[in-house]
N, C-alpha and C positions, 0 to 999 in steps of 0.2 A: 508495441503489440496491439493488434486490432481489438475493438470492442467485442466482447464475447458474452452477450447477455441474451437470455430468452425474455422477450418483452411483449407487452400488449400496447397497441396504440402508439408505437414508437415513431412512425413516420410523421404523424400529426404533431408531435411534440418537438420536432427538429427542423432546422433549415440546413440545406446543403449548398455551400458556395465554394466554387473552385476546388472541389475535392476535400474541403475542410468541413468537419462536423461542427455546427454552431448550435448551442443550446438556446431555446426560447427563453423568454423572461421567466417562465415558471420552472425551468429546469437548469441544471448545471452539469458539466462534464468534469470528471475527476480521473486522475491517475493515482492508483495506490501502488507504492513500491514496497515490496516485502524484502527486507534485508535480513538474512539469517546470519547471525554472528556466533552461533553455537559452535564450539570447537574444543579441541583437546586442551587449549590454553585457558578457555573460559570455564570449562567444566571437566577437569582432568580425571575425576573419579570414574572408573569403569567405562571410559569413553569408548563408544562402539567403533568398529572398523569401517562402517558404511553409513555415516550420518547423512540424513536427507530429510526432506519434508514432502508430504503428499500434495496432490493437486489442491489448489485453493477452491473452496466452495462456500457459497452463502447467498445473500440476497439483499435487496433494498425493501424497506417495509415501513409501516407506521408504528405508533406506540401501543397498538392494541394487541400485539403479538411479540413474543420473544422465542427465538429458536433454541437458545440455551441461556442459562443464567447460573452464576455461582450460587450454591445453596439449593438448587433445584435438581431433580433427577434428569439425567440425559435422555433425550428422545432416541429412538432407534437410529435415526439419521446421524446424530452426534456420536452414538456408540460405534457405528460402523466406520465413520470417519476417523475416530480416535483409535480404534483397534486395528482397522484394516487399511486406512487411508482412502476409503471409498467416497466418491461424490454422491453416490446413490445409497439410501433413499433420502438424504438430506435435500437434494434437489427436488424430489417429489414433495417433500414437506413445504418447501417454498412455493412450488406450483399450487399446492392445495390452498395456501394462504393467498395466492394471487386470485384463485377462483372465489375466495371469500372476501375479496377487496381489502385485504390486510397487507398485501405486499404487491410489488410491481415488477421487479426484474429478478431473474436468477443470475447470479454471478459465478463464473468458474474460470479457472486458469490452469496452466500446466504445473507440474511438480517442480520443486527445486531439487535437482538430482544429487547435489552435494552441499554440505555446509562447512564453512561459510559459502553463501550464494545469494542470488537475487532472483526476483520475479516481478514483472510489471503487469498490471491489469487496468484497463481503461473502462469506465462505465458512466452511465447517466443516472442522475437522481432528480426527482421532482419535489416540489414543495410538499405535496401530500404524503410522499413516502421518502422522507429525508434521512432515515436511519439505515445504517449498514451493519450487517452481520457477516463476518468472514472468518473462516477457520482453516487450519491445516494440521495434520498429524505430525508429531515428533516421531521420527522413524530411525531405527527401530525403537519400539517401546510397547508396554502392555496396553495402555489407553491414555497416553499423554498427548496434549495438543496445545496449540497457540491460537489466539484469535481475539476478535472484538465482538461484543454483543450489543446491538442497538446503538452503535456509535452515531451521534448526532452530527450532521454536516451543515445544519442550518439553525444554529442556536440564535435566539433573539431575533429571528426573522432575517438573518444575513448569512449568505453562504460563506463557509470557512474557506480562506484562501490557501492556508498551509497548516498542516497539523501532523505532529509526530506522536505516535502511540507506542509506548514501550511494551514489549510482549513478554509476559511472564508465563511459565508453564502451568497448565491445568491438568488435573486428573479427572477423567470422565466418570469415575466411580463405578465402572462396569467390569473391571479386571483387577485382581489383587496382586499382580506381579510387582516386585519391588526393584527390579533392575531392567536395563534395556532389553536383555535377551531372555527374560523370564518366560517359562512355558506358559501356555494358556491356563489361567486360573480365574474362571468367572466369579465375580462377586455376587453372592446370592443371599439376600436380596441386594439390588443395586443401592448405592449410597449417592448422596448429592454430589454434583460437580464441585470441585474445590481447588484452590491454589495448592501447588505441591510444596510441602514443608518438610518432607523427608526424602532420603535417597540421593542419587547422584545429581539431581537438578536443584537441590535445595541449598545452594550456597549463596543465595542472594544476588545472583548475576542473571540479568535477562538473557533471552535467547535470540532477540532481534527486535526489529521495529516495523511498524507500518507507517509509511509517510503518505498522507493524503494531500494531493496537490491539485487545485482547481486549474484546468487546462483549457477551458472553452473561452471564446471571445465573449466578453461580458455584454457587448452590445447585441441587440437582436436585429440590427439593420443589415440586410443581406449583402450590401456592397461594401462592407468593411474591408479595407485592404489588408494583406497579410503582414504579419510580423515574422521575420525569419531570424534564425539563430543557428550557427554551427561553429565548431571548434576544430582547429588544425594546428599542429598535429594532435592526434588523439588515438591511442595513448601517447603520453608525452613525458619528457624528462630533459632538462629541468624546467622548461617553460613552454607555454602554448599561447596561441592567439585566439581570442573570442571575436568572431565576426557576427555582426547583426545589422539588419536593415529595418528602419522604422518607417511605418506607413505615413505618419504625420509628425509634426513637431510636438513634443510632449515632455513632461517631467518623466525622467527615465532613471531606473535603478537596476544595477546588475550586482547580484550577490553570489558568493560561492558558499555553498552549504556542505557540511558533512552529510553522509547518507542517512544519519539519524535525525537530520533536520536542523541541527545546530549551525549557526552562521559562522563561517570561517573568516571571511573578509568581505568588504564592499569595494568593488572595482570602480563603479561610477555611481553618482547620485546627483542629478541636476537636469537642466533643460537641454535637450538635444534636437537638432534639426532632422527633418525627414531625410531618408537616404541611408547609405551604407556607412558603417563605422567599424572600427577595429580597436581592440585593447588587449594587451598581453597580461597573463597571470604567471607569476614566477614560482608558484607552488608554495607561497608563504601566507601565513595568517595575518591578521590585522596588527600584530605586534612585530611582524617581520621574521617570525620563526618558521623555519621550513617544516611543512606538514609531512606526515608519514605517507608512504605509498598506499594507494587504494583508490576507491571510487568516490567522486565528489559530484555535486550538482550545481551547475550554473543556472541561476534563475533570473530572467530578465522581465521587468515589469515596466511598460511604457504607456502612460495614460490608462486606458481601460483594456489594454491587451497585454498578454503575457505569454512567455514561452520558457521552456527549460530543456536542458540537455545534460547528459552524463559526461564527466571527464574522468579519465583513468591516469593517475600518476604512477609510473613504474619506477622500479629501482634503477 
């Protein structure tokens, strides 16, 4: 999915080479994959007929501001996101922070129309604004949502390469409904945002994950050749071939991950020559056990470049 950010000074921060967006030394490009695992199997109590999630909304910012925090009252933007699934006025709140030099980009993406489901969002972060806030409404619900607040992507001065965040449900504290289909019951006065500990979502099972994956070329030299990666067949059963082309000879590793970020198996790990290569995956983990049908991630790292692609194993 294309980068969907409202930004300031974006062109000066980036290099474009061969149609590929390359971050400068002060920025990094990420893909966040939202995997919704909420289902009748994970949360059987009163499970709704039309489970889905609202459009993602958030921003990149520094530590001088928080758009929501557990234990604090929700802003009007968080309230309308959590109750109505609206991106506005939370986007206006991020824009106001941009005007005050506390934030840099507004991040937004489409809704997840059904759960289980997926959504991808690509965005750019800079050293000065390396925190990410991103939220989505659990729908239908009174005022329940998932998200991260001030997730750091540059701890200890180094960009995170791969990060999985488990998503637990929060109550925005603005509606007192106790079930998915409760009628509107405004909480007056509002109470602070809190993790949900009662009701149909309080069984100790998360509703999904955010997987943050750095996807830019880490060199800022504009003539870095491309690393390519594709899989065929895809979807597949029982096996598929991973095809990749390396721009230079380099130490190369190809891992298969579950969509929650956990590593399933390593297909290659060693020095490879520049050029085209192919390796098969038989749908088994590192123990040789056949994995379940579903979506997986092939992640290739070669020297200072990397690429990833989704694989779908079908019954």
